[in-house]
C-alpha positions in Angstrom: -1.0 -35.4 -38.8 2.1 -36.9 -38.9 4.9 -36.0 -41.7 5.7 -39.1 -43.6 9.1 -38.9 -45.2 10.6 -41.0 -48.0 14.4 -41.6 -47.8 16.6 -41.0 -50.9 15.8 -43.9 -53.1 19.0 -46.6 -53.5 19.1 -48.6 -56.5 20.9 -52.0 -56.1 22.3 -53.8 -59.2 22.6 -57.6 -58.6 24.3 -59.4 -61.6 24.0 -63.2 -61.9 26.6 -64.6 -64.2 27.8 -68.2 -64.6 27.5 -71.9 -66.2 25.0 -73.9 -64.8 23.3 -71.1 -62.3 20.3 -70.5 -64.4 19.8 -74.0 -65.5 19.6 -77.3 -62.9 20.9 -75.3 -60.1 18.5 -76.9 -57.8 15.3 -76.2 -56.2 15.7 -74.2 -52.8 19.2 -73.1 -53.8 20.1 -69.4 -54.1 22.5 -66.9 -55.2 22.8 -64.0 -52.4 23.8 -60.4 -53.5 26.3 -58.2 -52.1 25.0 -56.3 -48.7 24.1 -52.7 -49.4 22.6 -50.1 -47.3 19.1 -47.9 -47.7 17.8 -45.6 -45.2 20.6 -46.6 -42.6 19.8 -50.5 -42.8 21.5 -53.2 -44.3 19.8 -55.5 -47.2 20.5 -58.2 -49.7 18.7 -59.4 -52.8 18.4 -63.6 -52.9 17.7 -65.2 -56.5 16.6 -68.9 -56.9 17.1 -69.9 -60.4 15.1 -72.9 -60.0 12.5 -71.7 -57.3 12.6 -71.7 -53.7 9.6 -74.2 -53.3 8.2 -77.0 -55.2 5.0 -75.0 -56.3 7.8 -72.5 -57.9 9.9 -74.7 -59.8 9.2 -73.6 -63.1 9.7 -69.7 -62.0 12.6 -68.0 -60.7 12.3 -66.5 -56.9 13.4 -63.2 -55.9 13.6 -61.9 -52.3 14.6 -58.9 -50.5 16.1 -59.1 -47.0 16.9 -56.9 -43.9 20.1 -57.9 -42.9 20.6 -55.8 -39.8 19.6 -56.9 -36.3 17.2 -55.8 -34.0 15.9 -53.2 -36.2 12.6 -52.4 -38.4 11.6 -50.7 -41.5 8.9 -49.6 -43.7 10.0 -50.1 -47.3 8.8 -49.2 -51.1 10.5 -51.4 -53.2 10.5 -52.0 -57.0 11.9 -55.2 -58.6 13.5 -54.7 -62.2 14.8 -56.8 -64.7 17.6 -55.6 -67.1 17.4 -56.3 -70.7 20.8 -57.4 -72.3 20.6 -56.2 -75.6 19.2 -52.7 -74.9 20.1 -51.8 -71.1 16.7 -50.5 -70.4 15.3 -51.9 -67.0 11.5 -52.9 -66.8 9.7 -53.1 -63.6 8.4 -56.6 -62.9 6.6 -56.2 -59.2 6.5 -53.5 -56.8 5.1 -52.6 -53.5 5.2 -51.5 -49.6 6.2 -53.8 -47.0 7.2 -53.7 -43.0 10.5 -55.5 -42.6 11.5 -56.5 -39.0 14.3 -58.6 -37.8 13.0 -62.2 -37.3 10.5 -64.2 -39.3 9.3 -60.8 -41.3 13.0 -60.1 -42.3 12.5 -60.9 -45.9 9.6 -60.4 -48.3 9.6 -61.2 -52.2 7.9 -63.4 -54.9 8.4 -67.2 -55.2 6.6 -67.0 -59.0 8.9 -63.7 -60.0 8.8 -64.5 -63.6 8.3 -67.9 -65.7 12.1 -69.2 -66.4 11.2 -69.9 -70.3 10.0 -66.2 -70.3 13.7 -64.8 -69.0 15.4 -65.5 -72.5 12.4 -65.0 -74.6 12.2 -61.2 -73.3 15.6 -60.6 -73.3 16.6 -60.9 -69.7 19.0 -63.8 -69.7 21.7 -63.7 -72.3 25.1 -65.2 -72.4 24.3 -66.9 -68.9 23.7 -63.4 -67.3 20.9 -62.2 -65.5 20.9 -58.5 -64.0 18.3 -57.6 -61.4 17.6 -54.2 -60.1 16.0 -53.4 -57.1 14.7 -50.1 -56.0 14.6 -49.4 -51.9 13.4 -46.4 -50.6 12.9 -46.5 -46.6 9.9 -44.6 -45.4 10.1 -42.6 -42.0 7.6 -41.2 -40.0 8.4 -37.8 -37.9 7.0 -38.8 -34.2 5.2 -35.7 -32.6 6.1 -36.0 -28.8 2.7 -36.8 -27.0 2.7 -35.4 -23.4 2.3 -38.0 -20.2 -1.6 -38.3 -19.0 -2.5 -35.2 -16.7 -6.1 -36.2 -15.7 -4.7 -36.7 -12.2 -3.0 -33.3 -12.1 -6.4 -32.2 -13.3 -8.4 -33.6 -10.8 -6.1 -32.3 -8.3 -6.2 -28.9 -9.3 -10.1 -29.1 -9.4 -10.2 -30.2 -5.6 -7.6 -27.3 -4.9 -9.9 -24.7 -6.8 -13.1 -25.9 -5.2 -15.2 -25.1 -8.1 -18.3 -27.3 -8.8 -18.2 -28.6 -5.1 -21.5 -30.4 -4.0 -20.4 -32.0 -1.1 -19.3 -31.2 2.6 -17.6 -33.1 5.3 -17.0 -32.2 8.5 -14.1 -33.7 10.2 -13.5 -32.8 14.1 -13.8 -28.9 13.5 -12.8 -29.0 10.1 -15.2 -28.6 6.9 -13.8 -30.2 3.6 -15.3 -30.1 0.0 -15.6 -32.6 -2.8 -17.3 -33.6 -5.7 -19.5 -36.6 -5.2 -19.6 -37.8 -8.8 -15.5 -38.4 -8.5 -16.0 -39.6 -4.9 -18.2 -42.2 -6.0 -16.2 -43.3 -9.2 -13.0 -43.8 -7.0 -15.2 -45.4 -3.9 -17.8 -48.3 -3.8 -18.7 -46.5 -0.2 -18.9 -43.2 -1.3 -21.0 -44.4 -4.3 -23.7 -46.1 -2.4 -23.6 -43.3 0.0 -24.3 -40.7 -2.7 -26.2 -42.7 -5.3 -27.4 -46.1 -3.7 -31.0 -46.8 -2.9 -30.7 -44.7 0.6 -28.0 -42.0 -1.0 -27.9 -38.7 -0.4 -28.5 -37.9 -4.1 -28.6 -34.4 -5.2 -28.9 -33.1 -1.7 -26.3 -30.3 -1.7 -27.1 -28.8 1.9 -26.5 -31.5 4.0 -23.0 -31.7 5.7 -21.7 -35.4 6.5 -20.2 -35.6 9.7 -17.0 -38.2 9.9 -16.1 -38.6 13.4 -14.0 -41.5 13.3 -10.9 -39.8 11.7 -8.4 -37.1 12.5 -8.3 -33.8 9.5 -5.0 -34.6 8.1 -6.1 -38.3 7.6 -9.3 -37.3 5.7 -7.3 -34.4 3.8 -4.8 -37.1 2.9 -7.5 -39.7 1.7 -9.2 -36.7 -0.8 -5.8 -36.3 -1.9 -5.4 -39.8 -2.9 -9.0 -40.1 -4.4 -8.1 -36.9 -6.9 -4.4 -37.6 -7.5 -4.2 -41.4 -7.2 -1.1 -40.9 -4.8 -0.2 -40.5 -1.4 0.4 -36.7 -0.5 4.1 -35.8 0.7 4.5 -36.6 4.1 8.3 -35.3 4.2 7.3 -33.0 7.0 6.8 -35.9 9.5 9.1 -38.0 11.7 9.7 -41.6 11.3 7.2 -42.2 13.9 4.6 -39.9 12.6 5.1 -41.2 9.1 4.5 -44.6 10.5 1.1 -43.7 12.5 -0.1 -41.4 9.3 0.2 -44.9 7.2 -1.9 -47.0 9.7 -4.4 -44.3 10.1 -4.5 -44.0 6.1 -4.6 -47.9 5.7 -7.6 -47.9 8.2 -9.6 -45.0 6.2 -8.8 -47.1 2.9 -10.6 -49.9 4.5 -13.4 -47.9 5.2 -13.9 -46.3 1.7 -13.0 -49.5 -0.2 -9.8 -47.9 -1.6 -8.0 -51.1 -2.3 -4.9 -49.7 -4.0 -4.1 -46.9 -1.1 -4.5 -49.7 1.3 -1.7 -51.8 -0.2 0.4 -48.7 -0.8 0.2 -48.3 3.4 0.6 -51.7 3.9 3.9 -51.7 1.6 4.9 -48.6 3.8 4.5 -50.5 7.0 6.3 -53.7 5.6 9.5 -51.6 4.9 9.2 -50.0 8.7 9.2 -53.0 10.5 10.9 -52.8 13.7 10.9 -54.5 16.9 9.0 -52.1 19.3 6.1 -51.6 16.8 5.9 -55.0 14.9 3.4 -56.5 17.3 0.9 -53.4 16.8 1.4 -53.5 13.3 0.3 -57.5 13.2 -2.7 -56.4 15.2 -3.4 -53.6 12.8 -2.9 -56.2 9.9 -5.0 -59.0 11.6 -7.9 -56.6 12.3 -8.2 -55.4 8.8 -7.4 -58.3 6.7 -4.1 -57.3 5.4 -2.6 -60.8 4.9 0.2 -59.9 3.0 1.4 -57.3 5.9 0.4 -59.9 8.5 2.6 -62.3 7.1 5.8 -60.0 6.8 5.1 -59.1 10.5 5.3 -62.8 11.6 8.2 -63.4 9.4 9.7 -60.6 11.1 9.0 -61.5 14.5 10.0 -65.3 14.0 13.4 -64.2 12.7 16.7 -65.2 14.6 17.2 -63.1 17.8 13.8 -61.4 17.6 11.4 -63.1 19.4 12.3 -62.5 23.0 12.8 -58.6 22.2 9.4 -58.7 20.9 7.8 -60.8 23.4 9.1 -58.2 25.7 7.3 -54.7 24.3 4.2 -53.6 25.4 2.8 -53.9 22.1 3.1 -57.6 22.2 0.8 -57.7 25.3 -1.5 -55.8 23.6 -1.1 -58.1 20.7 -2.4 -61.3 23.3 -5.1 -59.5 24.9 -6.5 -58.1 21.4 -5.8 -60.8 19.2 -5.0 -64.0 21.3 -5.7 -66.3 17.9 -2.7 -63.9 16.2 -0.6 -64.9 19.4 -1.4 -68.8 18.9 -0.8 -68.3 14.9 3.1 -66.5 15.5 3.8 -69.5 18.1 2.7 -72.3 15.8 4.6 -71.0 12.8 7.7 -70.3 14.9 7.4 -73.9 16.0 7.0 -75.1 12.3 9.9 -72.9 11.2 12.2 -74.8 13.8 11.5 -78.1 12.7 12.6 -77.5 8.9 
């Protein structure tokens, strides 16, 4: 439970003195007090002798204003009027309110008190009216909440091997995981384990993955449990790019769209003349529209086209994706016309 504290109460006295102020001053016209400080914020009181709107013309209106900019405060307030004969103040209205800079910067009462009652009750005498306002700013001691750690806990669960019920053989390596976690993250795994033809609770069968290298599958599991790609600082530039390509293919296979986009982003940042053609083929084959567009823009940028065409990757592109080669040339022709 959060601790609630009330700042020291500040009482501001606002004396309104003067001929003509308390009678016939004018609807909607007000007198403002000096600014005072409470709870680290600046405040003022406004007094409307003839009411602030038509509906309040038989009353006086009183409001408390938050004057500080870009601030917010929760306040307990108590408006009082001082009897001019005895000097004793009496509470008229009180409450609690959240004030903030903007539309909620003021709060008060249009029908604070009927004008005819001010004199009869001794609050207005010799053209003098004294308004007191107690202001107490409420503060809450906030408790620091640690950041989310679900991904950390799931990552530790994978590392520990506790409760695993799925086994995968990738080349000569065996990986263990949790069916429910895999199914939660991947629609492909969900169908494989819990679909009409799924493996269900069969804990003995080893699933063979023959289209992926062990480091790629390990990175795939890391993403599923941690929602992040593993650190690949030990790889050189070419190895890093190749790993990103393999992970993109793996993400496509298992329906991990976020992981796929992360790999696309990595490859977009690493486009180079010697590899862009092969990256274009990959993007086309796996329907990576944004990556493909980035590759085409890179190829068609000034002074690059001839160098790209001279690479072996471009020859592979023409053989594997002739339609893509045509698209590249068509977009180049259009860009030259602009």
